[in-house]
PAZAKE-231596 format. One record per residue (C-alpha): x, y, z; residue number from 1; residue in one letter. Coordinates in nm, 2 decimals. Layout:
PAZAKE-231596
- X | Y | Z | NUM | A
...
This chain:
PAZAKE-231596
- 9.83 | 26.90 | 20.34 | 1 | M
- 10.09 | 26.63 | 20.38 | 2 | R
- 10.11 | 26.38 | 20.09 | 3 | L
- 10.14 | 26.01 | 20.16 | 4 | N
- 10.36 | 25.78 | 19.96 | 5 | R
- 10.08 | 25.68 | 19.73 | 6 | E
- 10.01 | 26.05 | 19.65 | 7 | D
- 10.38 | 26.11 | 19.58 | 8 | I
- 10.39 | 25.80 | 19.36 | 9 | F
- 10.09 | 25.92 | 19.17 | 10 | R
- 10.23 | 26.27 | 19.12 | 11 | K
- 10.56 | 26.14 | 19.01 | 12 | A
- 10.38 | 25.92 | 18.75 | 13 | F
- 10.17 | 26.21 | 18.62 | 14 | H
- 10.46 | 26.46 | 18.60 | 15 | D
- 10.67 | 26.20 | 18.42 | 16 | C
- 10.40 | 26.12 | 18.16 | 17 | M
- 10.33 | 26.49 | 18.11 | 18 | K
- 10.69 | 26.56 | 18.02 | 19 | E
- 10.72 | 26.25 | 17.80 | 20 | M
- 10.42 | 26.36 | 17.59 | 21 | Y
- 10.55 | 26.72 | 17.58 | 22 | A
- 10.88 | 26.59 | 17.45 | 23 | K
- 10.73 | 26.34 | 17.21 | 24 | S
- 10.71 | 26.39 | 16.83 | 25 | Q
- 10.46 | 26.54 | 16.77 | 26 | P
- 10.43 | 26.71 | 17.10 | 27 | S
- 10.11 | 26.66 | 17.30 | 28 | A
- 9.94 | 26.78 | 17.62 | 29 | D
- 9.90 | 26.48 | 17.85 | 30 | Y
- 9.63 | 26.65 | 18.06 | 31 | D
- 9.43 | 26.72 | 17.75 | 32 | Q
- 9.46 | 26.36 | 17.63 | 33 | L
- 9.32 | 26.25 | 17.97 | 34 | L
- 9.03 | 26.49 | 17.94 | 35 | E
- 8.96 | 26.37 | 17.59 | 36 | D
- 8.96 | 26.01 | 17.71 | 37 | Y
- 8.73 | 26.09 | 18.00 | 38 | K
- 8.49 | 26.28 | 17.78 | 39 | S
- 8.48 | 26.00 | 17.52 | 40 | G
- 8.65 | 26.20 | 17.25 | 41 | K
- 8.92 | 25.94 | 17.26 | 42 | I
- 8.77 | 25.59 | 17.25 | 43 | G
- 8.87 | 25.33 | 17.51 | 44 | K
- 9.02 | 25.10 | 17.24 | 45 | D
- 9.23 | 25.37 | 17.08 | 46 | E
- 9.60 | 25.32 | 17.12 | 47 | R
- 9.69 | 25.69 | 17.16 | 48 | V
- 10.05 | 25.61 | 17.26 | 49 | Y
- 10.11 | 25.48 | 16.91 | 50 | E
- 10.05 | 25.83 | 16.77 | 51 | R
- 10.35 | 25.99 | 16.96 | 52 | Y
- 10.71 | 25.90 | 16.93 | 53 | Y
- 10.98 | 25.92 | 17.20 | 54 | L
- 11.31 | 25.75 | 17.16 | 55 | S
- 11.41 | 25.48 | 17.40 | 56 | W
- 11.71 | 25.68 | 17.52 | 57 | D
- 11.48 | 25.98 | 17.60 | 58 | E
- 11.22 | 25.76 | 17.76 | 59 | F
- 11.49 | 25.63 | 18.00 | 60 | L
- 11.62 | 25.97 | 18.07 | 61 | Y
- 11.29 | 26.12 | 18.16 | 62 | I
- 11.17 | 25.82 | 18.36 | 63 | R
- 11.49 | 25.81 | 18.56 | 64 | D
- 11.49 | 26.18 | 18.62 | 65 | K
- 11.14 | 26.17 | 18.78 | 66 | Y
- 11.21 | 25.85 | 18.98 | 67 | A
- 11.52 | 26.01 | 19.13 | 68 | E
- 11.35 | 26.35 | 19.18 | 69 | A
- 11.08 | 26.18 | 19.39 | 70 | Y
- 11.33 | 25.97 | 19.59 | 71 | G
- 11.30 | 25.64 | 19.41 | 72 | M
- 11.67 | 25.58 | 19.34 | 73 | T
- 11.78 | 25.22 | 19.30 | 74 | K
- 12.04 | 25.11 | 19.55 | 75 | T
- 12.02 | 24.74 | 19.60 | 76 | W
- 12.14 | 24.61 | 19.26 | 77 | I
- 12.40 | 24.88 | 19.21 | 78 | P
- 12.55 | 24.83 | 19.55 | 79 | N
- 12.57 | 24.45 | 19.54 | 80 | I
- 12.71 | 24.47 | 19.19 | 81 | E
- 12.99 | 24.68 | 19.34 | 82 | V
- 13.06 | 24.39 | 19.58 | 83 | L
- 13.06 | 24.14 | 19.30 | 84 | E
- 13.30 | 24.35 | 19.10 | 85 | Q
- 13.53 | 24.40 | 19.40 | 86 | Y
- 13.55 | 24.02 | 19.46 | 87 | L
- 13.60 | 23.94 | 19.09 | 88 | I
- 13.85 | 24.20 | 19.00 | 89 | E
- 13.99 | 24.31 | 19.33 | 90 | G
- 14.00 | 24.66 | 19.45 | 91 | G
- 14.14 | 24.89 | 19.72 | 92 | T
- 14.12 | 24.91 | 20.10 | 93 | K
- 14.21 | 25.16 | 20.37 | 94 | D
- 14.55 | 25.14 | 20.52 | 95 | K
- 14.68 | 25.36 | 20.80 | 96 | Y
- 15.03 | 25.49 | 20.73 | 97 | I
- 15.19 | 25.55 | 21.07 | 98 | P
- 15.39 | 25.87 | 21.15 | 99 | E
- 15.74 | 25.86 | 21.02 | 100 | Q
- 16.07 | 26.05 | 21.08 | 101 | I
- 16.27 | 26.11 | 20.77 | 102 | D
- 16.65 | 26.12 | 20.73 | 103 | E
- 16.65 | 26.49 | 20.82 | 104 | N
- 16.47 | 26.43 | 21.14 | 105 | G
- 16.14 | 26.58 | 21.02 | 106 | F
- 15.84 | 26.42 | 21.16 | 107 | K
- 15.56 | 26.33 | 20.92 | 108 | H
- 15.22 | 26.27 | 21.08 | 109 | P
- 15.03 | 25.95 | 21.02 | 110 | G
- 14.76 | 25.95 | 20.75 | 111 | Y
- 14.50 | 25.74 | 20.58 | 112 | R
- 14.64 | 25.56 | 20.28 | 113 | G
- 14.53 | 25.29 | 20.05 | 114 | Y
- 14.63 | 24.93 | 19.96 | 115 | E
- 14.55 | 24.70 | 19.67 | 116 | K
- 14.32 | 24.40 | 19.73 | 117 | V
- 14.37 | 24.10 | 19.51 | 118 | A
- 14.07 | 23.93 | 19.34 | 119 | P
- 13.90 | 23.68 | 19.57 | 120 | L
- 14.00 | 23.38 | 19.35 | 121 | K
- 14.37 | 23.48 | 19.39 | 122 | D
- 14.33 | 23.52 | 19.77 | 123 | Q
- 14.19 | 23.17 | 19.80 | 124 | I
- 14.46 | 23.02 | 19.59 | 125 | R
- 14.72 | 23.19 | 19.80 | 126 | E
- 14.57 | 23.04 | 20.11 | 127 | I
- 14.57 | 22.69 | 19.96 | 128 | M
- 14.93 | 22.72 | 19.87 | 129 | K
- 15.02 | 22.70 | 20.23 | 130 | D
- 14.86 | 22.35 | 20.25 | 131 | F
- 14.92 | 22.19 | 19.92 | 132 | D
- 15.04 | 22.28 | 19.57 | 133 | M
- 14.86 | 21.99 | 19.40 | 134 | S
- 14.60 | 22.03 | 19.12 | 135 | D
- 14.35 | 21.90 | 19.38 | 136 | C
- 14.42 | 22.20 | 19.61 | 137 | A
- 14.37 | 22.44 | 19.32 | 138 | Q
- 14.05 | 22.27 | 19.22 | 139 | N
- 13.92 | 22.31 | 19.58 | 140 | V
- 14.02 | 22.68 | 19.57 | 141 | A
- 13.82 | 22.72 | 19.25 | 142 | N
- 13.52 | 22.54 | 19.40 | 143 | E
- 13.53 | 22.77 | 19.71 | 144 | I
- 13.54 | 23.08 | 19.49 | 145 | Y
- 13.25 | 22.96 | 19.27 | 146 | E
- 13.04 | 22.88 | 19.58 | 147 | K
- 13.10 | 23.22 | 19.73 | 148 | V
- 13.00 | 23.40 | 19.40 | 149 | M
- 12.70 | 23.17 | 19.36 | 150 | E
- 12.57 | 23.26 | 19.71 | 151 | N
- 12.61 | 23.63 | 19.63 | 152 | I
- 12.42 | 23.59 | 19.30 | 153 | K
- 12.14 | 23.40 | 19.48 | 154 | N
- 12.11 | 23.68 | 19.74 | 155 | C
- 12.10 | 23.95 | 19.47 | 156 | K
- 11.83 | 23.77 | 19.27 | 157 | D
- 11.61 | 23.68 | 19.57 | 158 | F
- 11.59 | 24.01 | 19.77 | 159 | Y
- 11.40 | 24.31 | 19.63 | 160 | R
- 11.47 | 24.62 | 19.82 | 161 | F
- 11.39 | 24.86 | 19.54 | 162 | D
- 11.03 | 24.76 | 19.49 | 163 | R
- 10.89 | 25.11 | 19.48 | 164 | E
- 11.13 | 25.20 | 19.20 | 165 | R
- 11.05 | 24.88 | 19.02 | 166 | D
- 10.68 | 24.95 | 19.05 | 167 | D
- 10.73 | 25.30 | 18.91 | 168 | F
- 10.94 | 25.18 | 18.61 | 169 | D
- 10.67 | 24.91 | 18.54 | 170 | C
- 10.38 | 25.16 | 18.56 | 171 | N
- 10.56 | 25.41 | 18.33 | 172 | I
- 10.64 | 25.14 | 18.08 | 173 | A
- 10.28 | 25.00 | 18.08 | 174 | L
- 10.10 | 25.33 | 18.14 | 175 | G
- 10.05 | 25.42 | 17.78 | 176 | A
- 10.38 | 25.61 | 17.75 | 177 | S
- 10.47 | 25.73 | 17.40 | 178 | P
- 10.59 | 25.46 | 17.16 | 179 | T
- 10.95 | 25.41 | 17.06 | 180 | S
- 10.84 | 25.28 | 16.72 | 181 | N
- 10.86 | 25.57 | 16.47 | 182 | P
- 10.69 | 25.36 | 16.20 | 183 | K
- 10.35 | 25.34 | 16.38 | 184 | S
- 10.36 | 25.71 | 16.45 | 185 | V
- 10.44 | 25.81 | 16.09 | 186 | I
- 10.17 | 25.57 | 15.96 | 187 | E
- 9.90 | 25.70 | 16.19 | 188 | Y
- 9.96 | 26.07 | 16.10 | 189 | W
- 9.98 | 25.98 | 15.74 | 190 | K
- 9.63 | 25.83 | 15.77 | 191 | S
- 9.52 | 26.16 | 15.91 | 192 | Q
- 9.66 | 26.35 | 15.61 | 193 | G
- 9.98 | 26.47 | 15.78 | 194 | K
- 10.33 | 26.38 | 15.68 | 195 | N
- 10.55 | 26.41 | 15.99 | 196 | I
- 10.93 | 26.38 | 16.01 | 197 | V
- 11.08 | 26.21 | 16.31 | 198 | I
- 11.40 | 26.38 | 16.44 | 199 | E
- 11.65 | 26.16 | 16.61 | 200 | E
- 11.78 | 26.35 | 16.91 | 201 | R
- 12.13 | 26.30 | 17.04 | 202 | N
- 12.11 | 26.14 | 17.39 | 203 | P
- 12.44 | 26.29 | 17.49 | 204 | L
- 12.26 | 26.63 | 17.49 | 205 | L
- 11.95 | 26.54 | 17.69 | 206 | F
- 12.09 | 26.68 | 18.01 | 207 | W
- 12.20 | 27.01 | 17.85 | 208 | E
- 11.87 | 27.05 | 17.67 | 209 | Q
- 11.69 | 27.00 | 18.01 | 210 | D
- 11.93 | 27.24 | 18.19 | 211 | E
- 11.94 | 27.53 | 17.95 | 212 | Y
- 11.59 | 27.51 | 17.79 | 213 | G
- 11.54 | 27.78 | 17.53 | 214 | E
- 11.90 | 27.90 | 17.56 | 215 | E
- 12.03 | 27.56 | 17.47 | 216 | F
- 12.13 | 27.62 | 17.11 | 217 | E
- 12.29 | 27.96 | 17.18 | 218 | E
- 12.50 | 27.81 | 17.46 | 219 | I
- 12.60 | 27.52 | 17.23 | 220 | M
- 12.71 | 27.77 | 16.96 | 221 | K
- 12.91 | 27.98 | 17.22 | 222 | D
- 13.08 | 27.67 | 17.34 | 223 | E
- 13.14 | 27.47 | 17.02 | 224 | Y
- 13.08 | 27.71 | 16.73 | 225 | G
- 12.82 | 27.69 | 16.45 | 226 | D
- 12.91 | 27.33 | 16.38 | 227 | N
- 12.82 | 27.22 | 16.73 | 228 | W
- 12.56 | 26.96 | 16.60 | 229 | K
- 12.82 | 26.79 | 16.39 | 230 | E
- 13.06 | 26.78 | 16.68 | 231 | Y
- 12.81 | 26.61 | 16.91 | 232 | W
- 12.69 | 26.38 | 16.64 | 233 | D
- 13.04 | 26.25 | 16.59 | 234 | Q
- 13.08 | 26.19 | 16.97 | 235 | R
- 12.75 | 26.00 | 16.97 | 236 | W
- 12.85 | 25.80 | 16.66 | 237 | K
- 13.18 | 25.71 | 16.83 | 238 | K
- 13.01 | 25.60 | 17.15 | 239 | E
- 12.77 | 25.38 | 16.96 | 240 | V
- 13.06 | 25.22 | 16.78 | 241 | E
- 13.23 | 25.15 | 17.11 | 242 | E
- 12.92 | 25.00 | 17.25 | 243 | K
- 12.88 | 24.77 | 16.95 | 244 | E
- 13.25 | 24.66 | 16.98 | 245 | K
- 13.20 | 24.58 | 17.35 | 246 | E
- 12.88 | 24.39 | 17.27 | 247 | K
- 13.05 | 24.19 | 17.00 | 248 | A
- 13.34 | 24.11 | 17.24 | 249 | K
- 13.10 | 23.99 | 17.51 | 250 | R
- 12.92 | 23.77 | 17.26 | 251 | L
- 13.25 | 23.62 | 17.15 | 252 | E
- 13.35 | 23.54 | 17.51 | 253 | E
- 13.01 | 23.37 | 17.57 | 254 | L
- 13.04 | 23.17 | 17.24 | 255 | Y
- 13.39 | 23.06 | 17.34 | 256 | A
- 13.26 | 22.95 | 17.68 | 257 | K
- 12.93 | 22.79 | 17.59 | 258 | Y
- 12.93 | 22.76 | 17.21 | 259 | G
- 12.71 | 22.94 | 16.95 | 260 | K
- 12.34 | 22.88 | 16.96 | 261 | P
- 12.23 | 22.59 | 16.72 | 262 | D
- 12.59 | 22.51 | 16.65 | 263 | S
């Protein structure tokens, strides 16, 4: 039997939720939870998702894995952001290098080469130089550049070509997926007479854990030695620190341009 798009969407949602609950802390069987809900064992007002913890990083990893596996890869925003970056920072373009004969008479065939492309703002300014070097001309160049970028942004914000993926992301987020709030999970199980410990998993290892399964730890030991956990924890710590530095830098740039809030 051939599945239609709605069937595929529903299966992707089910398989994604099933893995999320299997990977949650504590682990749970999603199908059993559904059965308990249908039978009335779980009440309609019970927030079952608050009993199971899944880190935000792992939530994104599993969600994106199933979206891509079922053909719901985002293309519109990533592609237009490449265009924005190309115009803002410049880039590279193809350039045909014709055949050449060197000083020894050896013939080198033509080939596909590359050439730098200046940022759009610099290209416009270069054009304006041929007409006028005044401040007025430079202001016009800046106005043209801002208008081009404004139109691209308007286009990006208006069109929605990844609607199926957006719907999937929304359904997973709102579909009673496990919470990323460890406090509510610990409090619930404590009320049930169980003290559980939430383990923070290193997101740099999600792919490897997924790929190697039960052999994961043995492979890590073979590759990095008995202290492999410490090695990966240090890498994750460094990455977090770099992200925090980049975030602080962006904030400072925004403050410098627009001022600090309530200042």
